[in-house]
C-alpha positions as CSV (number, residue, x, y, z in Angstrom):
1,M,10.8,-5.4,26.2
2,T,9.5,-3.9,29.3
3,P,6.1,-2.4,28.8
4,I,5.2,1.1,30.1
5,F,1.9,1.1,31.8
6,L,-0.4,4.0,31.4
7,T,-3.3,5.1,33.6
8,S,-4.4,8.3,31.9
9,P,-5.3,9.1,28.3
10,D,-3.6,12.5,28.9
11,D,-0.1,11.1,29.3
12,L,2.1,13.3,27.3
13,R,4.4,10.4,26.2
14,I,1.5,9.0,23.9
15,A,0.5,12.4,22.3
16,A,1.3,10.9,18.8
17,F,-1.4,8.4,19.3
18,R,-4.1,10.7,20.5
19,D,-7.3,11.5,18.4
20,V,-6.4,9.1,15.7
21,R,-9.1,9.9,13.4
22,E,-8.5,13.6,13.3
23,R,-4.9,13.2,12.7
24,D,-5.6,10.8,9.9
25,L,-7.1,13.8,8.2
26,T,-4.3,16.4,8.8
27,G,-1.2,14.0,8.4
28,R,1.8,13.1,10.4
29,D,4.8,14.6,8.9
30,G,6.5,11.4,7.6
31,L,4.9,9.2,10.3
32,F,1.8,6.9,10.1
33,I,-0.4,4.8,12.5
34,A,-0.6,1.2,11.9
35,E,-3.7,-0.7,13.4
36,G,-4.2,-4.5,14.1
37,E,-2.1,-7.5,14.8
38,V,-1.8,-8.6,11.2
39,V,-0.3,-5.1,10.3
40,L,2.0,-4.9,13.3
41,N,3.4,-8.3,12.4
42,V,4.2,-6.9,9.1
43,L,5.7,-3.8,10.4
44,T,8.0,-5.7,12.7
45,S,9.0,-8.3,10.1
46,P,12.3,-8.5,8.1
47,W,10.4,-7.4,5.0
48,S,9.2,-4.1,6.4
49,R,10.6,-1.0,4.8
50,C,9.3,1.1,7.7
51,R,10.8,1.7,11.1
52,T,8.6,1.3,14.3
53,R,8.7,4.4,16.7
54,A,6.4,3.3,19.4
55,V,3.6,0.6,20.1
56,L,0.4,1.2,22.0
57,L,-1.5,-1.9,23.2
58,A,-4.5,-2.9,25.4
59,Q,-2.9,-4.8,28.4
60,K,-4.9,-7.8,27.5
61,R,-2.9,-8.1,24.3
62,L,0.6,-8.1,25.7
63,E,1.0,-11.9,26.3
64,K,-0.2,-13.0,22.9
65,L,1.9,-10.4,21.2
66,A,5.1,-11.0,23.2
67,P,6.9,-12.8,20.1
68,V,6.1,-9.9,17.8
69,L,7.1,-7.2,20.2
70,A,10.5,-9.1,21.0
71,R,11.5,-8.2,17.4
72,L,11.4,-4.5,18.2
73,D,14.6,-2.5,18.9
74,P,15.2,-2.1,22.7
75,E,14.8,1.6,22.4
76,V,11.2,1.4,20.9
77,P,8.7,2.1,23.6
78,V,5.8,-0.2,24.2
79,Y,2.9,1.4,26.0
80,A,0.0,-0.6,27.6
81,A,-3.2,0.6,29.0
82,P,-6.6,-0.6,30.1
83,Q,-9.3,-0.7,27.2
84,D,-11.0,2.4,28.6
85,V,-7.7,4.5,28.7
86,L,-6.8,3.2,25.3
87,D,-10.1,4.2,23.9
88,G,-9.6,7.7,25.4
89,I,-6.3,8.1,23.8
90,A,-7.5,7.0,20.3
91,G,-10.9,9.0,20.5
92,F,-13.0,5.9,19.8
93,H,-13.4,2.3,20.8
94,L,-10.3,0.5,19.6
95,H,-11.6,-3.0,19.5
96,R,-8.5,-4.4,18.0
97,G,-6.4,-3.0,20.9
98,I,-3.3,-2.5,18.9
99,L,-1.7,0.7,17.3
100,A,1.9,1.4,16.3
101,L,3.5,4.6,15.2
102,G,5.7,4.1,12.3
103,E,8.2,6.1,10.1
104,K,7.7,6.1,6.4
105,P,10.7,4.8,4.3
106,D,13.1,7.0,2.5
107,P,11.8,7.9,-1.0
108,L,13.1,5.6,-3.8
109,D,15.0,6.9,-6.7
110,P,13.0,5.6,-9.7
111,D,15.9,5.3,-12.0
112,A,18.0,3.3,-9.7
113,F,15.1,1.2,-8.6
114,L,13.9,0.4,-12.1
115,A,17.4,-0.2,-13.5
116,A,17.9,-3.0,-10.8
117,R,14.5,-4.8,-11.6
118,P,14.6,-8.3,-13.2
119,A,14.5,-8.6,-16.9
120,R,10.9,-10.0,-16.7
121,S,8.9,-7.9,-14.1
122,V,5.7,-5.9,-13.6
123,L,5.0,-2.5,-11.9
124,V,1.8,-0.8,-11.0
125,G,0.9,2.8,-11.7
126,A,-1.8,4.3,-9.6
127,V,-3.4,7.4,-11.1
128,G,-5.9,9.4,-9.2
129,I,-7.0,6.6,-6.8
130,G,-8.6,8.5,-3.9
131,N,-10.3,5.8,-2.1
132,A,-8.3,4.2,0.7
133,D,-10.0,0.8,0.3
134,N,-8.9,0.7,-3.3
135,M,-5.5,1.9,-2.5
136,G,-5.1,-0.7,0.1
137,G,-6.4,-3.4,-2.2
138,I,-4.0,-2.5,-5.0
139,F,-1.1,-2.8,-2.7
140,R,-2.3,-6.1,-1.3
141,N,-2.6,-7.5,-4.8
142,A,0.8,-6.1,-5.9
143,A,2.4,-7.9,-3.0
144,A,0.5,-11.1,-3.2
145,L,0.9,-11.4,-7.1
146,G,4.7,-10.4,-7.2
147,A,4.6,-6.9,-8.6
148,C,8.0,-5.3,-8.1
149,G,6.8,-2.0,-6.9
150,V,4.1,0.6,-7.1
151,M,4.1,4.2,-8.6
152,V,1.6,6.7,-7.2
153,D,0.7,10.1,-8.6
154,P,-0.1,13.1,-6.5
155,G,-3.8,12.7,-7.2
156,C,-3.8,9.5,-5.0
157,C,-4.5,9.3,-1.4
158,D,-1.6,8.6,0.8
159,P,-1.0,4.8,0.9
160,F,0.0,5.2,4.5
161,Y,-3.4,6.3,5.5
162,R,-4.4,4.0,8.4
163,K,-7.3,2.5,6.5
164,A,-5.2,2.0,3.5
165,I,-2.5,0.0,5.5
166,R,-5.2,-2.1,7.2
167,V,-7.0,-3.0,4.0
168,S,-3.6,-4.0,2.4
169,V,-3.0,-6.3,5.4
170,G,0.4,-4.5,5.8
171,A,1.4,-4.7,2.2
172,V,2.0,-0.9,2.0
173,L,4.6,-1.4,4.7
174,R,6.8,-3.8,2.6
175,T,6.1,-2.9,-1.1
176,P,8.6,-0.5,-2.9
177,L,6.8,2.8,-3.6
178,M,7.6,5.6,-5.9
179,A,5.4,8.6,-4.9
180,D,4.4,11.9,-6.2
181,L,5.1,11.0,-10.0
182,T,2.9,12.5,-12.6
183,V,1.5,9.9,-14.9
184,Q,3.6,11.3,-17.7
185,A,6.7,10.9,-15.4
186,M,5.7,7.3,-14.7
187,V,5.4,6.3,-18.3
188,E,8.5,8.1,-19.3
189,Q,10.6,6.6,-16.4
190,A,9.3,3.1,-17.0
191,E,9.9,3.3,-20.9
192,A,13.4,4.4,-20.4
193,H,14.0,1.0,-18.6
194,G,12.2,-1.1,-21.1
195,Y,8.7,-1.2,-19.5
196,V,5.7,-1.3,-21.8
197,P,2.9,0.9,-20.4
198,L,-0.5,-0.9,-20.3
199,A,-3.6,1.3,-19.7
200,L,-6.6,-0.4,-18.2
201,T,-9.8,0.7,-19.9
202,P,-13.3,-0.4,-20.4
203,G,-13.1,1.2,-23.8
204,D,-11.6,0.2,-27.1
205,G,-8.4,-2.2,-26.9
206,P,-7.4,-5.6,-27.0
207,E,-8.8,-8.1,-24.5
208,L,-6.3,-9.0,-21.6
209,A,-6.4,-12.7,-22.7
210,A,-5.3,-11.8,-26.1
211,L,-2.5,-9.4,-25.0
212,K,1.1,-10.5,-26.1
213,V,2.7,-10.2,-22.6
214,P,5.9,-8.1,-22.6
215,D,8.8,-9.0,-20.6
216,R,8.5,-5.7,-18.6
217,A,5.1,-4.2,-18.0
218,L,3.7,-1.0,-16.3
219,V,0.1,-1.6,-15.3
220,L,-1.8,1.8,-15.3
221,L,-4.9,2.0,-13.1
222,G,-7.1,5.1,-13.1
223,S,-9.7,6.1,-10.6
224,E,-13.3,4.6,-10.9
225,G,-15.6,6.7,-13.0
226,P,-13.1,9.1,-14.9
227,G,-10.5,6.3,-15.5
228,L,-7.2,7.3,-17.0
229,P,-6.6,10.6,-18.9
230,A,-7.1,10.5,-22.6
231,Q,-3.4,11.4,-23.2
232,V,-2.3,8.3,-21.4
233,L,-4.7,6.2,-23.2
234,A,-3.3,7.7,-26.5
235,R,0.4,6.9,-25.5
236,A,0.0,3.5,-23.7
237,Q,-1.2,0.3,-24.9
238,P,-4.9,0.1,-23.9
239,V,-6.0,-3.2,-22.5
240,R,-9.5,-4.2,-21.4
241,I,-11.2,-6.9,-19.3
242,P,-14.4,-8.0,-21.2
243,M,-17.5,-8.0,-19.0
244,A,-20.8,-9.7,-19.4
245,S,-24.1,-8.1,-20.7
246,G,-22.5,-4.8,-21.6
247,F,-21.4,-4.1,-17.9
248,D,-18.4,-1.8,-17.9
249,S,-17.6,-1.3,-14.2
250,L,-15.2,-3.4,-12.4
251,N,-13.7,-2.3,-9.1
252,V,-10.1,-0.9,-9.7
253,A,-8.5,-3.1,-7.0
254,A,-10.3,-6.4,-8.5
255,T,-9.0,-5.3,-11.9
256,S,-5.3,-5.0,-10.5
257,A,-5.6,-8.6,-9.2
258,I,-7.0,-10.0,-12.5
259,V,-4.4,-8.1,-14.6
260,L,-1.4,-9.0,-12.3
261,H,-2.3,-12.6,-12.0
262,H,-2.3,-12.7,-15.9
263,L,0.9,-10.9,-16.3
264,T,2.9,-12.6,-13.7
265,R,1.8,-16.1,-14.5
266,S,1.5,-16.0,-18.3
267,G,3.6,-18.2,-20.6
268,G,4.7,-20.5,-17.6
269,E,7.3,-18.2,-16.7
270,S,7.5,-16.2,-13.6
271,R,7.5,-12.3,-13.7
272,T,7.4,-11.8,-9.9
273,C,10.2,-10.1,-7.8
């Protein structure tokens, strides 16, 4: 790896990195920006489902990151710049000093993917999760606790939004993702492969601790406030986490951690992929 040193934020070779925050809002046509050392480490790891297109670093980061950069294919350009030039490219002070341009993985075929999952496994279905912090937290928990994959409906924010990737500590880049599925399609696809849909709700339903855990489970998580649609709650098995003093608002990412830990560790038998 031979770094390409930059002296101007106007260099045409790094156009994809320019004005990062504005581009976050408009999208990148199948590409994404990854930020920070931890995320770059995941992106370049054997577990990544994504391809690196280019890397942009503060010059002072080059020596420390040499082992990570050595994993890149030889044709992937690595650009390095002084901090002021880097900030000029990004459009804000980039204190981490590390950006990478990545390519999203090819879409998964839900039928083929679900058919190949272990007999005892757990999936996550995200419905209307518009907050990038929550989306990143859900992916982080899914990866850490052994969920086989995440289904995302069109009402969710893009899991490849820069902040969601960062909050997930790179889990978005390595977790199997089935996107743009309506919640009805999620349930139908999962049920066709023996998954029992579990709808998390603060309302009526058995407590999580009393749930008879199915061999295959789809954990459905709705947005904070509205929650899951009524038709989903009517079709799926409602499950609730009891809370103290009548409090009924648990962060959705925290909910995912509690539920996934219970499902993947229940009965002394692993359900992790």
